[in-house]
Each structure stands twice: as C-alpha cells, then as structure tokens.
C-alpha positions as CSV (number, residue, x, y, z in Angstrom):
1,M,-74.2,-161.2,185.4
2,T,-75.7,-163.4,187.7
3,H,-74.3,-166.3,189.3
4,D,-76.0,-168.6,186.7
5,Q,-75.0,-166.4,183.9
6,L,-72.0,-168.0,182.0
7,L,-68.8,-166.4,180.3
8,L,-67.8,-168.3,177.0
9,L,-64.0,-168.8,176.4
10,P,-62.4,-170.3,173.6
11,D,-60.4,-173.7,174.3
12,S,-57.2,-171.6,174.1
13,K,-58.1,-169.8,177.2
14,Q,-58.4,-173.3,179.0
15,S,-54.4,-173.4,178.8
16,L,-54.5,-170.1,180.7
17,L,-56.6,-171.2,183.3
18,S,-55.1,-174.5,183.9
19,S,-51.4,-173.3,183.7
20,S,-51.9,-171.7,187.2
21,P,-52.4,-173.4,190.4
22,T,-55.5,-171.5,190.9
23,A,-56.9,-172.8,187.7
24,V,-56.2,-176.3,188.9
25,E,-58.5,-175.5,191.9
26,Y,-61.2,-174.3,190.1
27,K,-61.1,-177.3,187.4
28,C,-64.2,-179.0,189.4
29,D,-66.2,-175.9,188.1
30,L,-65.3,-176.4,184.3
31,D,-67.8,-178.4,182.6
32,E,-67.9,-179.0,178.8
33,L,-70.4,-176.7,177.4
34,T,-70.1,-177.2,173.6
35,P,-67.0,-178.6,171.6
36,G,-64.4,-175.9,171.9
37,H,-65.7,-173.9,174.8
38,R,-66.1,-174.4,178.4
39,R,-68.1,-172.6,181.0
40,V,-66.6,-170.2,183.7
41,T,-68.8,-169.0,186.4
42,P,-68.6,-165.4,188.3
43,R,-67.7,-167.2,191.3
44,M,-64.8,-168.5,189.6
45,L,-63.6,-165.2,188.5
46,W,-64.2,-163.7,191.7
47,R,-62.1,-166.3,193.6
48,R,-59.5,-165.8,191.2
49,Y,-59.3,-162.0,190.9
50,H,-60.6,-160.5,194.2
51,S,-57.3,-159.2,195.2
52,W,-57.6,-156.3,192.8
53,A,-61.3,-156.5,191.5
54,L,-62.8,-154.5,194.5
55,P,-60.5,-151.7,194.3
56,A,-61.0,-151.4,190.7
57,L,-64.6,-151.6,190.9
58,L,-64.5,-148.7,193.4
59,S,-62.4,-146.6,191.2
60,L,-64.7,-147.1,188.4
61,C,-67.6,-145.8,190.3
62,L,-65.9,-142.9,191.8
63,V,-65.0,-141.8,187.9
64,L,-68.6,-142.2,186.9
65,L,-70.1,-140.4,189.9
66,T,-67.7,-137.5,189.3
67,W,-67.3,-137.6,185.5
68,P,-70.0,-134.7,185.2
69,A,-68.5,-132.1,187.3
70,T,-64.7,-132.8,186.2
71,G,-65.7,-133.3,182.6
72,G,-67.8,-130.1,182.3
73,S,-65.2,-127.8,184.1
74,S,-62.4,-129.4,182.0
75,A,-64.5,-128.6,179.2
76,L,-65.0,-125.0,180.1
77,A,-61.2,-124.6,180.9
78,A,-60.6,-125.9,177.5
79,S,-63.3,-123.5,175.9
80,E,-62.1,-120.5,177.8
81,A,-58.4,-121.1,176.7
82,T,-59.4,-121.4,173.2
83,N,-61.3,-118.2,173.0
84,H,-58.4,-116.5,174.9
85,L,-56.2,-117.7,171.9
86,V,-58.8,-116.7,169.4
87,A,-59.1,-113.1,171.1
88,R,-55.1,-112.8,170.9
89,A,-55.1,-113.7,167.5
90,D,-57.8,-111.6,166.1
91,P,-58.4,-108.9,168.9
92,P,-61.2,-106.2,168.1
93,R,-60.3,-103.8,165.6
94,K,-60.6,-100.0,165.7
95,D,-61.1,-97.1,163.5
96,D,-61.2,-93.2,163.9
97,G,-64.8,-93.1,163.4
98,F,-64.6,-91.4,159.8
99,T,-64.1,-94.7,157.8
100,D,-63.3,-98.4,158.2
101,V,-61.3,-98.6,155.2
102,V,-58.2,-97.9,157.3
103,Q,-58.5,-99.9,160.9
104,W,-55.9,-101.3,163.4
105,D,-55.6,-103.6,166.1
106,N,-52.6,-103.9,168.8
107,Y,-50.4,-105.8,166.1
108,T,-50.7,-103.7,162.7
109,I,-53.1,-101.6,160.5
110,F,-55.7,-103.0,158.3
111,L,-56.5,-101.8,154.8
112,H,-59.5,-103.1,153.2
113,G,-59.5,-105.7,155.9
114,Q,-55.8,-107.0,155.0
115,R,-53.0,-106.6,157.4
116,L,-50.4,-104.2,156.5
117,F,-46.8,-103.8,157.7
118,L,-46.0,-100.3,157.0
119,H,-42.2,-100.2,155.9
120,S,-41.4,-96.8,155.0
121,G,-38.7,-94.1,154.2
122,E,-38.5,-90.3,154.5
123,F,-38.3,-88.1,151.3
124,H,-38.8,-84.3,151.3
125,T,-39.9,-83.4,147.8
126,F,-38.7,-79.6,148.5
127,R,-35.3,-80.9,148.8
128,L,-35.7,-82.4,145.2
129,P,-37.8,-79.6,143.4
130,V,-38.1,-81.7,140.2
131,P,-41.6,-83.4,139.9
132,D,-40.3,-85.5,137.2
133,L,-37.7,-87.2,139.5
134,W,-40.2,-88.1,142.2
135,L,-41.5,-91.3,140.5
136,D,-37.9,-92.3,140.3
137,I,-37.2,-92.0,143.9
138,F,-40.6,-93.9,144.9
139,Q,-39.7,-96.8,142.3
140,K,-36.3,-96.9,144.2
141,M,-38.0,-97.2,147.7
142,V,-40.3,-100.2,146.3
143,A,-37.2,-101.9,144.9
144,A,-35.3,-101.4,148.2
145,G,-38.2,-103.5,149.8
146,L,-40.3,-100.4,150.9
147,N,-44.2,-99.9,150.6
148,G,-44.6,-96.5,152.1
149,V,-43.0,-92.9,152.1
150,S,-43.3,-90.2,154.6
151,I,-43.3,-86.9,153.4
152,Y,-42.9,-83.4,155.1
153,I,-44.7,-80.4,153.4
154,H,-42.8,-77.1,153.9
155,M,-45.3,-74.3,155.0
156,G,-42.9,-71.4,154.5
157,A,-42.3,-72.5,150.7
158,T,-45.9,-73.3,150.2
159,N,-47.6,-70.1,152.1
160,P,-44.8,-67.7,151.5
161,A,-47.0,-64.5,152.4
162,P,-50.3,-64.1,154.1
163,G,-53.3,-65.2,152.0
164,V,-50.7,-66.7,149.4
165,I,-51.3,-70.4,149.0
166,D,-49.0,-71.9,146.3
167,F,-49.5,-75.4,145.2
168,N,-47.8,-75.1,141.8
169,D,-44.7,-76.7,140.1
170,W,-42.4,-78.1,142.7
171,R,-44.8,-77.3,145.5
172,A,-47.8,-79.2,144.0
173,L,-49.0,-82.2,146.0
174,Q,-50.9,-83.8,143.1
175,P,-47.5,-84.8,141.3
176,I,-46.6,-86.7,144.4
177,Y,-49.9,-88.5,145.0
178,D,-49.9,-89.5,141.3
179,A,-46.2,-90.8,141.3
180,A,-46.8,-92.7,144.7
181,K,-49.7,-94.4,143.2
182,L,-48.1,-95.3,140.0
183,A,-45.1,-96.7,141.8
184,G,-47.4,-98.4,144.4
185,I,-46.4,-97.0,147.7
186,F,-48.5,-95.5,150.6
187,I,-47.9,-92.0,151.9
188,V,-48.0,-90.8,155.3
189,L,-48.4,-87.0,155.0
190,R,-46.6,-84.7,157.4
191,P,-47.5,-81.0,156.7
192,G,-46.6,-79.4,160.1
193,P,-47.2,-76.4,160.0
194,Y,-43.8,-77.3,162.1
195,V,-41.5,-79.9,161.1
196,T,-39.0,-80.2,163.4
197,F,-37.2,-81.5,166.6
198,M,-35.3,-84.2,166.8
199,I,-34.1,-86.4,169.9
200,L,-31.4,-88.7,170.9
201,D,-32.6,-91.8,172.5
202,L,-29.8,-92.7,174.7
203,G,-30.8,-95.2,177.2
204,I,-32.6,-98.5,178.5
205,F,-35.2,-95.8,180.2
206,A,-34.8,-93.8,177.3
207,W,-33.8,-90.5,179.1
208,S,-33.4,-88.2,176.1
209,L,-31.5,-85.3,175.1
210,A,-33.8,-83.0,173.2
211,V,-32.2,-80.8,170.4
212,T,-34.2,-78.3,168.5
213,I,-32.8,-78.4,164.7
214,N,-35.9,-77.4,162.9
215,A,-36.0,-80.6,160.8
216,E,-32.7,-79.2,159.4
217,T,-34.8,-76.4,157.9
218,T,-34.9,-72.6,159.4
219,A,-37.6,-71.8,161.7
220,G,-38.9,-75.6,161.4
221,G,-40.6,-74.9,158.0
222,I,-43.0,-72.3,159.6
223,A,-43.5,-69.5,157.3
224,H,-41.1,-66.5,158.0
225,W,-43.8,-64.0,157.8
226,A,-45.7,-65.8,160.6
227,T,-42.6,-65.6,163.0
228,S,-42.9,-61.8,162.8
229,L,-46.6,-60.8,162.3
230,V,-48.0,-63.1,164.8
231,A,-47.9,-61.8,168.2
232,G,-49.0,-64.7,170.0
233,T,-47.1,-67.7,170.8
234,L,-46.7,-70.2,167.8
235,R,-47.8,-73.7,168.2
236,T,-50.5,-73.0,170.7
237,N,-54.0,-72.1,170.6
238,A,-53.3,-68.2,170.1
239,T,-56.0,-66.8,167.9
240,D,-53.7,-65.0,165.8
241,W,-51.6,-68.2,165.3
242,T,-54.5,-70.1,164.3
243,A,-55.6,-67.5,161.8
244,A,-51.9,-67.7,160.4
245,Y,-51.7,-71.6,159.5
246,E,-55.4,-72.4,158.9
247,P,-55.6,-71.3,155.2
248,Y,-52.5,-73.5,154.6
249,I,-54.1,-76.4,156.2
250,D,-57.3,-75.8,154.4
251,G,-55.2,-76.1,151.2
252,I,-53.7,-79.3,152.3
253,I,-56.9,-80.9,153.0
254,K,-58.7,-79.8,149.7
255,E,-55.6,-81.2,147.8
256,T,-55.4,-84.4,149.7
257,I,-58.9,-85.5,150.0
258,P,-59.1,-86.9,146.5
259,Y,-56.2,-89.1,147.3
260,E,-56.9,-90.8,150.2
261,V,-56.9,-94.3,150.4
262,T,-60.6,-94.2,150.9
263,S,-61.0,-92.8,147.6
264,G,-58.3,-95.3,145.8
265,G,-55.5,-93.0,146.3
266,P,-52.0,-93.5,148.1
267,V,-52.5,-91.3,151.1
268,L,-52.6,-93.6,154.0
269,A,-52.5,-91.3,157.3
270,V,-51.9,-87.6,158.0
271,Q,-49.5,-86.6,160.7
272,V,-50.7,-83.6,163.1
273,D,-47.7,-81.2,163.5
274,N,-44.6,-82.6,164.7
275,E,-42.6,-83.6,167.6
276,Y,-44.2,-81.5,170.5
277,S,-45.7,-81.8,174.2
278,Q,-49.1,-81.8,175.7
279,S,-48.2,-79.4,178.3
280,P,-49.2,-76.6,178.7
281,I,-52.9,-77.0,178.0
282,T,-52.5,-74.4,175.0
283,R,-50.2,-76.9,173.2
284,A,-52.7,-79.7,173.5
285,E,-55.5,-77.4,172.5
286,Y,-53.7,-76.4,169.1
287,F,-53.2,-80.0,168.4
288,A,-56.9,-80.4,169.2
289,N,-57.7,-77.5,167.0
290,L,-55.7,-78.9,164.1
291,E,-57.6,-81.9,164.2
292,K,-60.9,-80.4,164.4
293,Q,-59.9,-78.6,161.3
294,Y,-58.8,-81.6,159.4
295,R,-62.1,-83.4,160.2
296,D,-64.5,-80.5,159.7
297,G,-62.6,-80.4,156.1
298,G,-63.3,-83.8,155.3
299,L,-60.4,-85.7,155.9
300,L,-61.1,-89.3,156.5
301,V,-57.6,-91.1,157.2
302,P,-56.0,-91.7,160.6
303,L,-54.5,-88.9,162.2
304,T,-51.0,-89.6,163.9
305,Y,-48.2,-88.1,165.9
306,N,-44.5,-88.5,166.4
307,D,-43.5,-88.0,170.0
308,P,-39.9,-86.8,170.5
309,G,-38.5,-89.7,172.5
310,Q,-40.8,-91.7,175.1
311,G,-42.5,-88.6,176.2
312,R,-46.4,-90.4,176.4
313,N,-47.7,-87.2,174.5
314,F,-51.0,-87.3,172.8
315,I,-51.9,-90.9,173.6
316,N,-54.6,-89.7,175.7
317,G,-56.5,-86.7,176.7
318,T,-57.0,-83.5,174.9
319,G,-55.1,-83.5,171.3
320,A,-54.8,-87.1,171.4
321,V,-54.3,-88.5,168.0
322,D,-55.5,-91.9,166.3
323,I,-52.3,-93.6,166.3
324,Y,-49.3,-92.7,168.5
325,G,-45.8,-93.1,167.3
326,L,-42.5,-92.8,168.8
327,D,-39.2,-91.1,167.1
328,S,-35.9,-92.3,167.9
329,Y,-32.1,-91.7,166.7
330,P,-29.9,-93.9,169.3
331,Q,-26.9,-92.7,167.7
332,G,-27.2,-89.1,167.8
333,F,-25.7,-86.8,165.4
334,D,-21.9,-86.9,166.0
335,C,-20.2,-88.6,163.4
336,S,-16.9,-88.0,164.7
337,N,-16.5,-91.6,165.9
338,P,-18.5,-93.6,163.4
339,T,-17.4,-96.9,164.7
340,H,-18.4,-96.3,168.2
341,W,-22.0,-97.1,169.0
342,A,-24.5,-95.6,171.8
343,P,-26.3,-98.9,173.4
344,V,-29.2,-100.7,171.8
345,V,-32.4,-99.5,173.2
346,T,-34.0,-102.4,175.0
347,N,-37.2,-101.0,176.6
348,Y,-39.3,-100.5,173.4
349,H,-41.7,-103.3,173.6
350,Q,-42.1,-102.5,177.3
351,Y,-42.7,-98.9,176.6
352,H,-45.5,-99.8,174.1
353,A,-47.2,-102.6,176.4
354,T,-47.6,-100.0,179.0
355,N,-48.5,-96.8,177.3
356,N,-50.6,-97.7,174.2
357,P,-50.9,-101.6,174.0
358,S,-54.4,-101.3,171.9
359,E,-52.3,-99.7,169.0
360,P,-49.8,-101.2,166.4
361,W,-46.3,-100.2,167.5
362,Y,-45.5,-97.1,165.3
363,M,-42.1,-95.4,164.8
364,P,-42.6,-92.6,162.4
365,E,-38.8,-91.8,162.5
366,F,-36.1,-94.2,163.2
367,Q,-32.6,-93.2,162.7
368,G,-31.5,-93.9,159.1
369,G,-28.7,-91.4,158.8
370,S,-27.2,-88.2,160.4
371,F,-26.5,-84.7,159.1
372,D,-23.0,-83.3,159.3
373,P,-22.8,-79.9,160.9
374,W,-20.2,-77.1,159.8
375,G,-16.9,-78.4,160.6
376,G,-18.0,-81.8,160.8
377,P,-16.2,-84.9,159.9
378,G,-18.1,-85.0,156.5
379,Y,-20.8,-87.3,155.4
380,D,-18.5,-90.4,154.6
381,A,-18.3,-90.9,158.4
382,C,-22.1,-90.6,158.8
383,E,-22.7,-93.2,156.4
384,I,-20.5,-95.6,158.5
385,L,-22.1,-94.5,161.8
386,T,-25.6,-95.7,160.6
387,G,-24.5,-98.0,157.9
388,P,-25.1,-101.7,157.1
389,D,-23.6,-103.0,160.7
390,F,-25.7,-100.3,162.5
391,Q,-28.7,-101.5,160.6
392,D,-28.3,-105.0,161.1
393,V,-28.2,-104.6,165.0
394,F,-30.7,-102.1,165.7
395,Y,-33.3,-102.5,163.0
396,K,-33.7,-106.1,164.2
397,Q,-34.1,-104.9,167.7
398,N,-37.3,-102.9,166.5
399,W,-38.7,-106.3,164.9
400,A,-38.0,-108.0,168.3
401,S,-39.8,-105.2,169.6
402,N,-42.9,-105.9,167.6
403,V,-42.7,-102.6,165.7
404,K,-45.2,-103.1,162.5
405,L,-45.0,-99.6,161.3
406,I,-41.8,-97.6,161.0
407,S,-40.1,-95.1,158.6
408,Y,-36.5,-94.5,158.2
409,Y,-35.3,-91.0,158.4
410,M,-34.0,-90.3,155.8
411,F,-34.2,-92.4,153.1
412,Y,-33.5,-89.8,150.2
413,G,-31.8,-86.6,151.7
414,G,-31.8,-84.5,149.0
415,T,-30.4,-80.8,149.0
416,S,-31.4,-78.0,151.2
417,W,-31.6,-75.1,148.8
418,G,-31.0,-71.7,149.2
419,G,-32.1,-70.4,152.9
420,L,-34.0,-73.6,153.7
421,P,-31.5,-75.2,156.0
422,F,-31.3,-74.3,159.5
423,P,-27.9,-72.6,160.4
424,G,-26.3,-75.4,162.0
425,V,-26.0,-77.6,158.8
426,Y,-24.6,-76.8,155.2
427,T,-26.6,-79.0,153.0
428,R,-28.5,-82.4,152.7
429,F,-29.0,-85.2,155.3
430,V,-27.5,-88.2,154.7
431,Q,-29.9,-91.1,154.2
432,F,-30.7,-94.9,154.7
433,G,-30.5,-96.8,151.6
434,E,-27.9,-94.3,149.8
435,C,-26.0,-97.2,148.5
436,V,-28.9,-99.0,147.6
437,I,-29.8,-95.7,145.2
438,A,-26.4,-95.6,144.2
439,K,-26.3,-99.3,142.9
440,L,-29.8,-98.6,141.4
441,M,-28.7,-95.9,139.6
C-alpha cells in the first residue's frame, strides 16, 4: 500500500479511533470520503502501531524465508512416522517357500490371507482308541472356545515291526482328519518319531529342570524293535536309525498330504520330532534329514518345533524349522501341595523379542494339567493345581506376553492302555478343560 492508497473503514470504526487519545491526534487526517466511510492513511496506522508492527513484520519475513526448509523437514518426518506405523501394523509376511496359503509375520499366522489366532488343546487318539468318539472330542473343544487340536501319533503303535506300517482302525489318520474337518478345527500333527520330554519352567530367567518322562509313554513312542535292532544312537543322523524311521514318516506323509489346509483339509502344520537340542551336530542333522524327507515327500505346510524350556534350539542353523515354539510347565508335576504355586514366568515376551522376533510367539505345549505318579496324591489334587485359579493367572500372563499360538497339554487325557505308559505313571494325564467336558456331557 502506498502513502496515497486508502483503507476504508465503516463509521463504526470512527468511534474506535476517536476513543483513544492517539485517534484524536490523527483527527486532522480523517477526511469525509463518502457517506458512512472515512479515509485512513498508512502514515496514520504506522504512527499508531509502530511499537509492535516492526517486530511482527520481521517475524513474518523470517517465517516466509524459512518455510520451505522447516515445512519440508516436518512433512518428511511425518511421512517417515506414518510409514513406520504402517510397517509395524502390517510387517512383511513370510512363508516356508512351498506354499503361501499359510504365512506369518511377527504377530500371527495367516491362512488364505486372514490372520489366525491358534487356540488349541492336546488330544492323543491312541489314548481313546475308538474313532467314532473323536468327533465328539473335537466338538467339545470347539464348544470350549478352541479352534485347534495338537495330536501326537505313536510310532510304536503304527510301526509295530520292521516293514509293518499300520494305518487301520484306531491307528488310522483319515478318521482324525475327517472328524476335525467336520468339527471345524485345525490340526498341528506331531508324529515324532519321538514324542517325549517335558520341562519345568521355574524362573524369571527360565532356568529349567528337564525331566524325561517319555510323553507318559514307554520309550517316548519310539517302536520298541528300533531300541534293540538299531545299533546307532537313536535320534541322530545314524544311518541305521534313519533307515528305521523313514518308512514310518513316509506313511505319515502319504496319509497327510490330501488333508493339508492347502487342499482344503484341517492340517495346518507338522511338528518335527519333539523337545530336543541342536547340539551335538548329529542331532541337528537328524532334524535336517526329517525336514528334507517331509519336503521331498510333498508336504507343503509349515514345519514347527517345541523347545523344552528356553533353550533357543532350532531357531537358526542346521535343522532350523519354519516356526519355533516354546513348551512350558510352570507348576511342574507335584500335586502334593496344589494350592502352592511356583512364580509366574515374566520374561516370555522378552525371550521372544530377543530370539525369534520375526515369527509369531508360539507355545506348542503350555501346562493344562499334570500326571499323577504311583503313590501320588491323586488326580483331584492335580485338578486343583492347574484349575481355574491357575488358568486365570498364568494364561492371562501368556496373552500379556503376546502369545498368538498356544496349545494346552492336555485337553483330553484319556487312558494309557496296556504297556503304553512309561513306568512312572499308572494311567491318564489329567487335562485342561476336564470340568468343561464333564458339563458338556
């Protein structure tokens, strides 16, 4: 605005200008312009507001001069923050390289592109050898809020002699798969050959006492003929042990492939052996051989592993699996003082974030009951030890630790018939949800 340009103010402004002593001083500069308006020159405004106008103008100039730099950096920072949040919300997905029907990120697994929280329970069909009853168990699992079942297959029962593979009657896998599909429940298949070794997770840093109890079965489910005819060390890369178990695993593969989720079936994953260590290398190579046999045989779904305590086994290196999991039994197996608890394990989340942060946090076995040994206090005491109070505290701690795949050992215990149980127990394994099953019956 030049000195001669005009700023038009309505008559109402005259009262504002004339209401101050300064306005009176400028009264000589106000000339009648048109009816209802007066003329105000820039000289008048400068004299009136010069005390703050210069700093304001300088500030405005500074903002205009620096705006491209500050505005651009702010926009870049905002864009980077947004991208970071998007990456955290939807991180890159992984698969096993054989199918993308099942994928995973650091939060959950995906099935056909949909996130899946696996909420599972353990059930061994060889402890309820009546195929017509398996659907009933699966339906009770669904009614209890589960969407998965974890199932051991007993090598000794299926492969009772060299060259004999028996998938008939109660040893059959097809009735398991058919019943699970009908009930709408996913399967994590655990065929061993070894199905043993539990651990007591006893502290914040999870130092553990390992107790071999053969999954409550004699020889851990390994066929007895193999324990005497195989000269090499079992569960290693020994050639005669490999020759002993391969026909059994081949049978598992052929029975299972048509029922994978990739073909519309219920089998979501297959576990490699059971609770072992990666050292010495002969053990790791044994796992690698098993994994190669599964893949060469055409199995597509992810291969998993259940670590006995926080051992960091088979996460990386020779024999590493697709999805690692941790087994934990924080109360152990002494039901003599069922109201006395071991401490809650508080470092699960830290352990996962440190050791396998790119995978979902998986617990293939979390304590859902306890066995009772000969001369023990009885299963009533065991039910108190791992009953509703225990579940309310320890299961919530798992959710707080970001566990997104879990299976309770056991959900349905059943009966260890004949010579199946290992010598330390007399019968079944008391299970999580037994009271639910009783009510549903």
